[in-house]
Every structure is written in structure tokens, then in C-alpha cells.
DSSP file (Angstrom, degrees, kcal/mol; ACC not computed):
  #  RESIDUE AA STRUCTURE BP1 BP2  ACC     N-H-->O    O-->H-N    N-H-->O    O-->H-N    TCO  KAPPA ALPHA  PHI   PSI    X-CA   Y-CA   Z-CA
    1    1 A X              0   0    0      0, 0.0     2,-0.2     0, 0.0     0, 0.0   0.000 360.0 360.0 360.0 138.2  -96.7  -16.7   70.5
    2    2 A X        -     0   0    0      1,-0.1     2,-0.1     0, 0.0     0, 0.0  -0.579 360.0 -98.9 -95.1 156.7  -98.9  -17.2   73.7
    3    3 A X        -     0   0    0     -2,-0.2     2,-0.3     1,-0.1    -1,-0.1  -0.410  38.7-113.7 -70.0 150.3 -101.5  -19.7   74.2
    4    4 A X        -     0   0    0     -2,-0.1     2,-1.2     1,-0.1    -1,-0.1  -0.607  23.3-118.8 -85.4 144.7 -105.1  -18.7   73.7
    5    5 A X    >   -     0   0    0     -2,-0.3     3,-1.7     1,-0.2    -1,-0.1  -0.709  26.7-170.0 -81.8  99.7 -107.4  -18.6   76.8
    6    6 A X  G >  S+     0   0    0     -2,-1.2     3,-1.9     1,-0.3     7,-0.3   0.645  74.8  79.2 -69.2 -14.2 -110.0  -21.2   75.7
    7    7 A X  G 3  S+     0   0    0      1,-0.3    -1,-0.3     5,-0.1    -2,-0.1   0.648  94.5  51.6 -66.7 -10.4 -112.3  -20.2   78.7
    8    8 A X  G <  S+     0   0    0     -3,-1.7     2,-0.7     5,-0.0    -1,-0.3   0.280  89.9  92.5-106.1   7.7 -113.3  -17.3   76.5
    9    9 A X    <>  -     0   0    0     -3,-1.9     4,-2.4     1,-0.1     5,-0.2  -0.890  61.6-156.9-106.0 113.8 -114.1  -19.4   73.4
   10   10 A X  H  > S+     0   0    0     -2,-0.7     4,-3.0     1,-0.2     5,-0.2   0.855  92.7  54.9 -57.9 -34.3 -117.8  -20.4   73.2
   11   11 A X  H  > S+     0   0    0      2,-0.2     4,-2.3     1,-0.2    -1,-0.2   0.912 108.1  49.3 -65.8 -40.0 -117.1  -23.4   71.0
   12   12 A X  H  > S+     0   0    0     -3,-0.2     4,-2.3     2,-0.2    -2,-0.2   0.950 115.3  44.1 -61.6 -51.1 -114.6  -24.8   73.5
   13   13 A X  H  X S+     0   0    0     -4,-2.4     4,-2.5    -7,-0.3    -2,-0.2   0.888 111.0  53.9 -63.8 -35.3 -117.1  -24.3   76.3
   14   14 A X  H  X S+     0   0    0     -4,-3.0     4,-2.7    -5,-0.2    -1,-0.2   0.928 108.9  49.7 -62.2 -44.3 -120.0  -25.7   74.2
   15   15 A X  H  X S+     0   0    0     -4,-2.3     4,-2.3     1,-0.2    -1,-0.2   0.908 110.5  49.1 -62.1 -44.0 -118.0  -28.8   73.6
   16   16 A X  H  X S+     0   0    0     -4,-2.3     4,-2.2     2,-0.2    -1,-0.2   0.890 112.2  49.3 -61.7 -40.2 -117.2  -29.2   77.3
   17   17 A X  H  X S+     0   0    0     -4,-2.5     4,-3.0     2,-0.2     5,-0.2   0.908 109.6  51.0 -62.5 -43.4 -120.8  -28.8   78.1
   18   18 A X  H  X S+     0   0    0     -4,-2.7     4,-2.8     2,-0.2    -2,-0.2   0.890 109.3  50.7 -62.0 -37.6 -121.8  -31.3   75.5
   19   19 A X  H  X S+     0   0    0     -4,-2.3     4,-2.3     2,-0.2    -1,-0.2   0.919 112.0  47.3 -67.1 -42.4 -119.3  -33.8   77.0
   20   20 A X  H  X S+     0   0    0     -4,-2.2     4,-2.3     2,-0.2    -2,-0.2   0.889 113.6  48.7 -65.8 -37.6 -120.7  -33.3   80.5
   21   21 A X  H  X S+     0   0    0     -4,-3.0     4,-3.0     2,-0.2    -2,-0.2   0.924 110.4  50.3 -67.2 -40.3 -124.3  -33.7   79.2
   22   22 A X  H  X S+     0   0    0     -4,-2.8     4,-2.7    -5,-0.2     5,-0.2   0.947 111.8  48.6 -62.6 -45.8 -123.4  -36.9   77.3
   23   23 A X  H  X S+     0   0    0     -4,-2.3     4,-1.6     2,-0.2    -1,-0.2   0.931 115.4  43.7 -53.1 -51.0 -121.8  -38.3   80.5
   24   24 A X  H  X>S+     0   0    0     -4,-2.3     4,-2.9     2,-0.2     5,-0.6   0.918 112.6  52.8 -63.0 -44.8 -124.9  -37.4   82.6
   25   25 A X  I  X>S+     0   0    0     -4,-3.0     4,-2.4     1,-0.2     5,-2.0   0.939 111.6  45.3 -57.5 -50.8 -127.3  -38.6   79.9
   26   26 A X  I  <5S+     0   0    0     -4,-2.7    -1,-0.2     1,-0.2    -2,-0.2   0.762 120.4  39.5 -68.5 -24.8 -125.6  -42.0   79.8
   27   27 A X  I  <5S+     0   0    0     -4,-1.6    -2,-0.2    -5,-0.2    -1,-0.2   0.759 131.2  22.4 -93.4 -30.2 -125.3  -42.4   83.6
   28   28 A X  I  <5S+     0   0    0     -4,-2.9    -3,-0.2    -5,-0.2    -2,-0.2   0.700 131.6  25.8-114.1 -25.1 -128.7  -41.0   84.6
   29   29 A X  I  <<S-     0   0    0     -4,-2.4     2,-0.3    -5,-0.6    -3,-0.2   0.845 116.0 -33.8-104.6 -68.9 -131.1  -41.2   81.6
   30   30 A X      < -     0   0    0     -5,-2.0    -1,-0.2     3,-0.1    -2,-0.1  -0.952  20.3-163.3-161.7 136.4 -130.2  -44.0   79.2
   31   31 A X  S    S+     0   0    0     -2,-0.3    -5,-0.1    -4,-0.1    -1,-0.1   0.626 102.7  44.7 -85.8 -17.3 -127.4  -45.9   77.6
   32   32 A X  S    S+     0   0    0      1,-0.2     2,-0.5    -6,-0.1    -2,-0.1   0.873 108.3  53.0 -96.9 -42.5 -129.7  -47.2   74.9
   33   33 A X  S    S-     0   0    0      4,-0.0    -1,-0.2    -7,-0.0     2,-0.2  -0.836  77.4-145.6 -98.8 127.3 -131.7  -44.0   73.8
   34   34 A X     >  -     0   0    0     -2,-0.5     4,-2.8     1,-0.1     5,-0.2  -0.475  27.2-104.8 -88.9 168.3 -129.6  -41.0   72.9
   35   35 A X  H  > S+     0   0    0      1,-0.2     4,-2.6     2,-0.2     5,-0.1   0.896 121.9  49.1 -61.7 -42.9 -130.6  -37.5   73.6
   36   36 A X  H  > S+     0   0    0      2,-0.2     4,-2.2     1,-0.2    -1,-0.2   0.930 110.4  51.7 -62.9 -41.6 -131.5  -36.8   69.8
   37   37 A X  H  > S+     0   0    0      1,-0.2     4,-2.1     2,-0.2    -2,-0.2   0.936 110.4  49.1 -57.8 -44.8 -133.6  -40.1   69.8
   38   38 A X  H  X S+     0   0    0     -4,-2.8     4,-3.0     1,-0.2     5,-0.2   0.914 106.4  56.9 -59.4 -42.4 -135.4  -38.8   72.9
   39   39 A X  H  X S+     0   0    0     -4,-2.6     4,-2.6    -5,-0.2    -1,-0.2   0.921 107.7  46.9 -55.4 -42.7 -136.0  -35.4   71.2
   40   40 A X  H  X S+     0   0    0     -4,-2.2     4,-2.2     2,-0.2    -1,-0.2   0.914 112.3  50.0 -68.2 -38.3 -137.8  -37.2   68.4
   41   41 A X  H  X S+     0   0    0     -4,-2.1     4,-1.2     1,-0.2    -2,-0.2   0.912 112.7  47.9 -60.5 -38.8 -139.9  -39.2   70.8
   42   42 A X  H  X S+     0   0    0     -4,-3.0     4,-2.2     2,-0.2    -2,-0.2   0.900 108.9  52.1 -69.1 -41.9 -140.7  -36.0   72.6
   43   43 A X  H  X S+     0   0    0     -4,-2.6     4,-2.6     1,-0.2    -1,-0.2   0.906 112.0  47.9 -60.8 -41.8 -141.6  -34.1   69.4
   44   44 A X  H  < S+     0   0    0     -4,-2.2    51,-0.3     2,-0.2    -1,-0.2   0.719 107.1  55.2 -73.1 -21.9 -144.0  -37.0   68.5
   45   45 A X  H  < S+     0   0    0     -4,-1.2     3,-0.4    -5,-0.2    -2,-0.2   0.905 113.5  41.8 -70.7 -42.7 -145.5  -37.0   72.0
   46   46 A X  H  < S+     0   0    0     -4,-2.2     2,-0.2     1,-0.3    -2,-0.2   0.876 135.0  17.4 -68.8 -39.4 -146.3  -33.3   71.6
   47   47 A X  S >< S-     0   0    0     -4,-2.6     3,-0.8    -5,-0.2    -1,-0.3  -0.690  79.0-160.8-140.1  80.5 -147.5  -33.7   67.9
   48   48 A X  T 3  S+     0   0    0     -3,-0.4    46,-0.2    -2,-0.2    -3,-0.1  -0.247  73.1  34.1 -59.6 148.2 -148.3  -37.3   66.9
   49   49 A X  T 3  S+     0   0    0     44,-2.2    -1,-0.2     1,-0.2    45,-0.2   0.669  76.1 150.1  83.1  16.2 -148.3  -37.9   63.2
   50   50 A X    <   -     0   0    0     -3,-0.8    43,-2.3    43,-0.4    -1,-0.2  -0.463  46.3-116.4 -72.8 150.3 -145.7  -35.5   62.0
   51   51 A X  B  >  -A   92   0A   0     41,-0.2     4,-2.2    -2,-0.1    41,-0.2  -0.465  30.7-104.1 -82.9 169.5 -143.6  -36.4   58.9
   52   52 A X  H  > S+     0   0    0     39,-0.7     4,-2.6     1,-0.2     5,-0.1   0.864 118.7  52.1 -60.1 -43.6 -139.9  -37.0   59.2
   53   53 A X  H  > S+     0   0    0      1,-0.2     4,-2.2     2,-0.2    -1,-0.2   0.927 111.2  47.1 -60.8 -46.6 -138.9  -33.6   57.7
   54   54 A X  H  > S+     0   0    0      2,-0.2     4,-2.6     1,-0.2    -1,-0.2   0.889 109.6  53.7 -64.9 -38.8 -141.1  -31.7   60.2
   55   55 A X  H  X S+     0   0    0     -4,-2.2     4,-1.9     2,-0.2     5,-0.2   0.968 108.9  50.5 -58.7 -51.6 -139.8  -33.8   63.2
   56   56 A X  H  X>S+     0   0    0     -4,-2.6     5,-2.4     1,-0.2     4,-1.1   0.898 110.6  48.5 -52.4 -43.4 -136.2  -32.8   62.1
   57   57 A X  H  <5S+     0   0    0     -4,-2.2     3,-0.4     1,-0.2    -1,-0.2   0.911 109.9  52.3 -63.4 -42.0 -137.1  -29.2   62.0
   58   58 A X  H  <5S+     0   0    0     -4,-2.6    -1,-0.2     1,-0.2    -2,-0.2   0.834 120.0  32.3 -64.2 -31.9 -138.8  -29.3   65.4
   59   59 A X  H  <5S-     0   0    0     -4,-1.9    -1,-0.2    -5,-0.2    -2,-0.2   0.379 111.8-110.9-109.3   1.6 -135.8  -30.8   67.1
   60   60 A X  T  <5 +     0   0    0     -4,-1.1     2,-0.4    -3,-0.4    -3,-0.2   0.794  66.6 141.0  77.7  30.1 -133.0  -29.2   65.1
   61   61 A X      < -     0   0    0     -5,-2.4    -1,-0.2    -6,-0.2    -2,-0.1  -0.872  49.1-122.5-106.2 138.1 -131.7  -32.3   63.2
   62   62 A X     >  -     0   0    0     -2,-0.4     4,-2.6     1,-0.1     5,-0.3  -0.171  37.0 -96.4 -68.0 172.0 -130.6  -32.2   59.6
   63   63 A X  H  > S+     0   0    0      1,-0.2     4,-1.9     2,-0.2     5,-0.1   0.898 121.4  46.0 -61.4 -47.6 -132.2  -34.5   57.1
   64   64 A X  H  > S+     0   0    0      1,-0.2     4,-1.7     2,-0.2    -1,-0.2   0.894 115.5  47.6 -65.6 -36.4 -129.6  -37.3   57.2
   65   65 A X  H  > S+     0   0    0      1,-0.2     4,-2.5     2,-0.2    -2,-0.2   0.934 112.3  46.3 -69.1 -45.2 -129.4  -37.3   60.9
   66   66 A X  H  X S+     0   0    0     -4,-2.6     4,-2.5     1,-0.2    -1,-0.2   0.842 109.5  57.2 -73.4 -28.5 -133.1  -37.4   61.6
   67   67 A X  H  X S+     0   0    0     -4,-1.9     4,-2.0    -5,-0.3    -1,-0.2   0.903 111.3  43.2 -64.4 -41.5 -133.5  -40.2   58.9
   68   68 A X  H  X S+     0   0    0     -4,-1.7     4,-2.2     2,-0.2    -2,-0.2   0.899 112.5  51.7 -69.8 -40.7 -131.0  -42.3   60.9
   69   69 A X  H  X S+     0   0    0     -4,-2.5     4,-2.2     2,-0.2    -2,-0.2   0.923 112.3  46.6 -58.2 -48.6 -132.6  -41.5   64.2
   70   70 A X  H  X S+     0   0    0     -4,-2.5     4,-2.5     1,-0.2    -1,-0.2   0.906 110.5  52.3 -63.9 -43.0 -136.0  -42.5   62.9
   71   71 A X  H  X S+     0   0    0     -4,-2.0     4,-2.7     1,-0.2    -1,-0.2   0.907 109.5  49.5 -63.1 -40.9 -134.8  -45.6   61.4
   72   72 A X  H  X S+     0   0    0     -4,-2.2     4,-1.9     2,-0.2    -1,-0.2   0.919 111.7  48.7 -57.6 -46.8 -133.2  -46.6   64.7
   73   73 A X  H  <>S+     0   0    0     -4,-2.2     5,-3.0     2,-0.2     6,-1.0   0.869 110.9  49.9 -64.9 -38.3 -136.4  -45.9   66.6
   74   74 A X  H ><5S+     0   0    0     -4,-2.5     3,-1.5     1,-0.2    -2,-0.2   0.944 109.8  51.3 -69.1 -41.6 -138.5  -47.9   64.2
   75   75 A X  H 3<5S+     0   0    0     -4,-2.7    -2,-0.2     1,-0.3    -1,-0.2   0.865 108.1  52.6 -59.8 -32.4 -136.1  -50.8   64.5
   76   76 A X  T 3<5S-     0   0    0     -4,-1.9    -1,-0.3    -5,-0.2    -2,-0.2   0.562 117.0-115.1 -78.5  -9.2 -136.4  -50.7   68.3
   77   77 A X  T < 5S+     0   0    0     -3,-1.5    22,-0.4    -4,-0.4    21,-0.3   0.733  86.9 113.9  82.2  22.5 -140.2  -50.8   68.0
   78   78 A X  S   <S+     0   0    0     -5,-3.0    18,-1.8    20,-0.2     2,-0.3   0.630  73.0  37.7-101.8 -14.1 -140.6  -47.4   69.4
   79   79 A X  E     -B   95   0A   0     -6,-1.0     2,-0.4    16,-0.3    16,-0.2  -0.975  62.8-152.3-134.2 148.3 -142.0  -45.7   66.3
   80   80 A X  E     -B   94   0A   0     14,-3.0    14,-2.1    -2,-0.3     2,-0.5  -0.967  11.0-146.9-115.1 139.6 -144.3  -46.7   63.4
   81   81 A X  E     -B   93   0A   0     -2,-0.4     2,-0.4    12,-0.2    12,-0.2  -0.930  18.4-175.5-106.4 128.2 -144.2  -45.2   60.0
   82   82 A X  E     -B   92   0A   0     10,-2.8    10,-3.8    -2,-0.5     2,-0.1  -0.982  30.5-110.6-123.8 131.0 -147.5  -44.8   58.2
   83   83 A X  E     -B   91   0A   0     -2,-0.4     8,-0.2     8,-0.2     2,-0.2  -0.408  36.9-113.4 -60.1 133.7 -148.0  -43.6   54.6
   84   84 A X        -     0   0    0      6,-2.5     3,-0.2     3,-0.7     6,-0.1  -0.495  19.9-140.0 -63.0 130.4 -149.7  -40.2   54.5
   85   85 A X  S    S+     0   0    0      1,-0.2     3,-0.2    -2,-0.2    -1,-0.1   0.893 101.0  43.6 -60.7 -39.0 -153.1  -40.6   52.9
   86   86 A X  S    S+     0   0    0      1,-0.3     2,-0.3     2,-0.0    -1,-0.2   0.710 127.5  26.1 -78.2 -22.1 -152.9  -37.4   50.9
   87   87 A X    >   -     0   0    0     -3,-0.2     3,-1.7     3,-0.1    -3,-0.7  -0.833  61.7-165.7-150.3  99.2 -149.3  -38.0   49.7
   88   88 A X  T 3  S+     0   0    0     -2,-0.3    -1,-0.1     1,-0.3    -3,-0.1   0.580  87.6  67.0 -62.9 -11.3 -147.9  -41.6   49.5
   89   89 A X  T 3  S+     0   0    0     -6,-0.1     2,-0.3     2,-0.0    -1,-0.3   0.734  93.8  71.6 -83.0 -22.1 -144.4  -40.3   49.2
   90   90 A X    <   -     0   0    0     -3,-1.7    -6,-2.5    -6,-0.1     2,-0.4  -0.660  68.4-151.6 -92.6 142.9 -144.6  -39.0   52.8
   91   91 A X  E     - B   0  83A   0     -2,-0.3   -39,-0.7    -8,-0.2     2,-0.3  -0.963   7.5-145.8-115.8 140.9 -144.6  -41.1   56.0
   92   92 A X  E     -AB  51  82A   0    -10,-3.8   -10,-2.8    -2,-0.4     2,-0.4  -0.786  15.9-140.0-100.5 144.3 -146.2  -40.0   59.1
   93   93 A X  E     + B   0  81A   0    -43,-2.3   -44,-2.2    -2,-0.3   -43,-0.4  -0.827  23.1 171.2-111.8 138.9 -144.6  -41.0   62.4
   94   94 A X  E     - B   0  80A   0    -14,-2.1   -14,-3.0    -2,-0.4     2,-0.2  -0.993  34.7-110.3-142.2 146.6 -146.4  -42.2   65.6
   95   95 A X  E     - B   0  79A   0     -2,-0.3   -16,-0.3   -51,-0.3   -17,-0.1  -0.515  30.1-133.5 -68.9 139.7 -145.1  -43.6   68.9
   96   96 A X     >  -     0   0    0    -18,-1.8     4,-2.0    -2,-0.2     5,-0.1  -0.313  35.7 -95.7 -77.6 177.7 -145.9  -47.3   69.5
   97   97 A X  H  > S+     0   0    0      1,-0.2     4,-2.2     2,-0.2     5,-0.1   0.890 131.3  48.6 -62.1 -39.3 -147.2  -48.3   72.9
   98   98 A X  H  > S+     0   0    0    -21,-0.3     4,-2.8     1,-0.2    -1,-0.2   0.866 108.5  55.0 -69.2 -33.9 -143.5  -49.2   73.8
   99   99 A X  H  > S+     0   0    0    -22,-0.4     4,-2.4     2,-0.2    -2,-0.2   0.872 107.2  48.5 -64.6 -37.3 -142.5  -45.8   72.5
  100  100 A X  H  X S+     0   0    0     -4,-2.0     4,-2.4     2,-0.2    -2,-0.2   0.930 112.4  48.8 -65.7 -48.2 -145.0  -44.0   74.8
  101  101 A X  H  X S+     0   0    0     -4,-2.2     4,-2.7     1,-0.2     5,-0.2   0.934 112.6  49.0 -58.0 -47.8 -143.7  -46.1   77.8
  102  102 A X  H  X S+     0   0    0     -4,-2.8     4,-2.6     1,-0.2     5,-0.2   0.914 110.7  48.4 -62.9 -41.7 -140.1  -45.3   76.9
  103  103 A X  H  X S+     0   0    0     -4,-2.4     4,-2.5     2,-0.2    -1,-0.2   0.921 112.4  50.1 -64.5 -40.8 -140.7  -41.5   76.5
  104  104 A X  H  X S+     0   0    0     -4,-2.4     4,-1.4     2,-0.2    -2,-0.2   0.946 113.1  45.2 -61.5 -48.0 -142.6  -41.4   79.9
  105  105 A X  H  X S+     0   0    0     -4,-2.7     4,-1.5     1,-0.2    -2,-0.2   0.924 117.8  43.8 -61.2 -45.7 -139.8  -43.2   81.7
  106  106 A X  H  X S+     0   0    0     -4,-2.6     4,-2.8     1,-0.2    -1,-0.2   0.815 105.5  61.1 -73.3 -30.1 -137.1  -41.1   80.1
  107  107 A X  H  X S+     0   0    0     -4,-2.5     4,-1.2    -5,-0.2    -1,-0.2   0.884 105.7  48.0 -65.5 -36.1 -138.9  -37.8   80.5
  108  108 A X  H  X S+     0   0    0     -4,-1.4     4,-1.4     2,-0.2    -1,-0.2   0.913 112.3  49.3 -65.2 -43.8 -138.9  -38.3   84.3
  109  109 A X  H  X S+     0   0    0     -4,-1.5     4,-2.5     1,-0.2    -2,-0.2   0.894 106.4  55.8 -69.2 -36.5 -135.1  -39.2   84.2
  110  110 A X  H  X S+     0   0    0     -4,-2.8     4,-2.6     1,-0.2    -1,-0.2   0.872 103.0  55.8 -65.6 -30.7 -134.2  -36.1   82.1
  111  111 A X  H  X S+     0   0    0     -4,-1.2     4,-1.4     2,-0.2    -1,-0.2   0.902 110.5  44.4 -67.0 -39.3 -135.8  -33.8   84.7
  112  112 A X  H  X S+     0   0    0     -4,-1.4     4,-1.7     2,-0.2    -2,-0.2   0.896 113.3  50.7 -65.7 -41.9 -133.6  -35.3   87.3
  113  113 A X  H  X S+     0   0    0     -4,-2.5     4,-3.0     1,-0.2    -2,-0.2   0.900 107.8  54.2 -62.3 -42.1 -130.5  -35.1   85.0
  114  114 A X  H  X S+     0   0    0     -4,-2.6     4,-2.9     1,-0.2    -1,-0.2   0.881 104.4  53.7 -60.8 -39.9 -131.3  -31.4   84.3
  115  115 A X  H  < S+     0   0    0     -4,-1.4    -1,-0.2     1,-0.2    -2,-0.2   0.909 113.2  43.9 -63.7 -40.6 -131.3  -30.6   88.0
  116  116 A X  H >< S+     0   0    0     -4,-1.7     3,-1.1     2,-0.2     4,-0.3   0.947 113.6  50.4 -63.4 -51.1 -127.8  -32.2   88.2
  117  117 A X  H 3< S+     0   0    0     -4,-3.0     3,-0.4     1,-0.3    -2,-0.2   0.923 121.1  33.0 -59.3 -48.1 -126.5  -30.5   85.1
  118  118 A X  T >< S+     0   0    0     -4,-2.9     3,-2.1     1,-0.2    -1,-0.3   0.323  86.0 114.6 -91.1  11.0 -127.7  -27.0   86.2
  119  119 A X  T <   +     0   0    0     -3,-1.1    -1,-0.2     1,-0.3    -2,-0.1   0.779  66.0  61.2 -48.8 -38.8 -127.2  -27.6   89.8
  120  120 A X  T 3  S+     0   0    0     -3,-0.4    -1,-0.3    -4,-0.3     2,-0.3   0.697  97.6  76.7 -65.3 -18.6 -124.4  -25.0   90.2
  121  121 A X  S <  S-     0   0    0     -3,-2.1     2,-0.1     1,-0.1    -3,-0.0  -0.634  79.3-121.5-100.3 149.9 -126.8  -22.2   89.2
  122  122 A X     >  -     0   0    0     -2,-0.3     4,-2.4     1,-0.1     5,-0.2  -0.331  40.1-100.0 -71.4 168.2 -129.7  -20.4   91.0
  123  123 A X  H  > S+     0   0    0      1,-0.2     4,-1.8     2,-0.2     5,-0.1   0.866 126.4  48.7 -59.2 -40.0 -133.1  -20.6   89.5
  124  124 A X  H  > S+     0   0    0      2,-0.2     4,-1.9     1,-0.2    -1,-0.2   0.901 110.0  52.0 -68.2 -40.8 -132.7  -17.1   88.0
  125  125 A X  H  > S+     0   0    0      1,-0.2     4,-3.1     2,-0.2    -2,-0.2   0.914 107.5  52.9 -59.6 -43.5 -129.3  -18.1   86.6
  126  126 A X  H  X S+     0   0    0     -4,-2.4     4,-2.8     1,-0.2     5,-0.3   0.937 108.4  50.0 -62.4 -44.6 -130.8  -21.1   84.9
  127  127 A X  H  X S+     0   0    0     -4,-1.8     4,-1.9     1,-0.2    -1,-0.2   0.893 113.1  45.6 -61.6 -39.3 -133.5  -19.1   83.3
  128  128 A X  H  X S+     0   0    0     -4,-1.9     4,-2.6     2,-0.2     5,-0.2   0.932 113.2  49.8 -69.0 -48.0 -130.9  -16.6   82.0
  129  129 A X  H  X S+     0   0    0     -4,-3.1     4,-2.9     1,-0.2     5,-0.2   0.955 112.3  46.8 -57.2 -52.3 -128.6  -19.4   80.7
  130  130 A X  H  X S+     0   0    0     -4,-2.8     4,-2.3     1,-0.2    -1,-0.2   0.874 112.8  50.1 -62.7 -37.6 -131.3  -21.3   78.9
  131  131 A X  H  X S+     0   0    0     -4,-1.9     4,-2.2    -5,-0.3    -1,-0.2   0.928 113.5  44.9 -62.6 -45.0 -132.6  -18.0   77.3
  132  132 A X  H  X S+     0   0    0     -4,-2.6     4,-2.2     2,-0.2    -2,-0.2   0.884 113.4  50.0 -70.7 -38.7 -129.1  -17.1   76.1
  133  133 A X  H  X S+     0   0    0     -4,-2.9     4,-2.6    -5,-0.2     5,-0.2   0.913 110.8  50.7 -64.3 -41.5 -128.4  -20.7   74.8
  134  134 A X  H  X S+     0   0    0     -4,-2.3     4,-2.9    -5,-0.2     5,-0.3   0.925 111.0  48.7 -61.0 -44.9 -131.8  -20.7   72.9
  135  135 A X  H  X S+     0   0    0     -4,-2.2     4,-2.0     1,-0.2    -2,-0.2   0.908 112.9  46.0 -66.4 -39.5 -130.9  -17.3   71.3
  136  136 A X  H  X S+     0   0    0     -4,-2.2     4,-2.7     2,-0.2    -1,-0.2   0.922 114.1  48.9 -68.1 -41.1 -127.5  -18.4   70.3
  137  137 A X  H  X S+     0   0    0     -4,-2.6     4,-2.5     2,-0.2    -2,-0.2   0.920 112.0  48.2 -64.7 -42.6 -128.8  -21.7   68.9
  138  138 A X  H  X S+     0   0    0     -4,-2.9     4,-1.0    -5,-0.2    -1,-0.2   0.911 113.1  47.8 -63.9 -37.6 -131.5  -20.1   67.0
  139  139 A X  H >< S+     0   0    0     -4,-2.0     3,-0.7    -5,-0.3     4,-0.5   0.941 111.8  50.3 -65.6 -46.9 -129.2  -17.6   65.5
  140  140 A X  H >< S+     0   0    0     -4,-2.7     3,-1.5     1,-0.3     4,-0.4   0.870 103.5  58.8 -61.0 -38.6 -126.6  -20.3   64.6
  141  141 A X  H >< S+     0   0    0     -4,-2.5     3,-1.2     1,-0.3    -1,-0.3   0.826  98.9  60.4 -66.7 -25.1 -129.4  -22.4   62.9
  142  142 A X  T << S+     0   0    0     -4,-1.0    -1,-0.3    -3,-0.7    -2,-0.2   0.674  95.5  63.4 -70.9 -13.3 -130.0  -19.3   60.5
  143  143 A X  T <  S+     0   0    0     -3,-1.5    -1,-0.2    -4,-0.5    -2,-0.2   0.559  81.0 109.0 -85.1  -8.9 -126.4  -19.6   59.4
  144  144 A X  S <  S-     0   0    0     -3,-1.2     2,-0.2    -4,-0.4    -3,-0.0  -0.360  77.4-111.8 -70.5 146.8 -127.0  -23.1   57.9
  145  145 A X    >   -     0   0    0      1,-0.1     3,-2.0    -2,-0.1     5,-0.4  -0.559  32.5-115.3 -69.8 141.4 -127.0  -23.6   54.2
  146  146 A X  T 3  S+     0   0    0      1,-0.3    -1,-0.1    -2,-0.2    -2,-0.1   0.759 111.9  62.8 -53.6 -31.0 -130.6  -24.5   53.0
  147  147 A X  T 3  S-     0   0    0      1,-0.1    -1,-0.3   -85,-0.0   -84,-0.1   0.552 110.7-119.5 -81.6   4.8 -129.6  -27.9   51.8
  148  148 A X  S <  S+     0   0    0     -3,-2.0    -2,-0.1   -86,-0.1   -84,-0.1   0.457  82.1 117.1  86.7   3.8 -128.7  -28.9   55.4
  149  149 A X  S    S-     0   0    0      1,-0.1    -3,-0.1   -87,-0.1    -1,-0.1   0.729  72.9-134.2 -77.4 -19.7 -125.0  -29.6   54.6
  150  150 A X              0   0    0     -5,-0.4    -1,-0.1     1,-0.0    -4,-0.1   0.659 360.0 360.0  77.7  13.3 -123.8  -26.9   56.9
  151  151 A X              0   0    0     -6,-0.0    -7,-0.1     0, 0.0    -1,-0.0   0.405 360.0 360.0-115.8 360.0 -121.3  -25.6   54.3
């Protein structure tokens, strides 16, 4: 039996890209705030007052992951949870003043990191790559089981 050429396997390449992204994130953006945590801060910058479930949907995180991310951001003083006036079972999320400052600082750094990450590509290639990645990610999200378990 011959070895498989992993350079033709999208999962292998996605894992390698994720490793490169993780390394760049930690060295150029933040060692304290993770990329998913930044995504939550970013979603709430765009739409303050979302509930936790909706934030998870906006950034592509399952229920248990978004719950942990939100809990960490609340503990760090970057988010506030406020009971929804119409439904006391739901909490609405808002960035604290420190959360706004953190988002602003990290947003600038992510722009620089993205330039490094996509540096080998021309502007047109970047556009094509991001479009293709979005299409594959959106298609893959449709394969999830509704309970969010991924099984």
C-alpha cells in the first residue's frame, strides 16, 4: 500500500492553516484573548445586546463553546450579562468599556496578522480564497446535527 498524498486532502490542509493561524494569532494579536473570544467581542461590537445563542450563531460556535467563551469574557470584565426585560430566562450581552478598548486594540492587530497570513497571495487570490473558504464553511455548517453535537 502506498502513502496518501495529504496535500490533496482539505482536512489536512485546513489543520495546517489552523496551526499557522494559531501561531500568528498568539504572536501578533494576543496570547490572552483567543480568536473565538475576539469573534464574540466583534459580534457584540456590530450588534450590542444579542443573546448568547444568537452570538454563537453569528460566529459559528456551538452552544457549549459559546457558553464557555462568554463566561471567560465576563470573568475578564470584557462583557456584561443583563437579563432580557421581555424574557428573564435570556441574558443579553454587552461589551464593557474595557471590552470596547480590547476589541479596538485587537481589531487593529488582526488586520496586520491577516496581511501576514495571506501575504503569499495577490489581492485577487485573497478574494478568491476567502470566497471559497466561506462557501465550504457555510456548506459544512449545514451538515451539523441540529442539537449542535456534530454527530
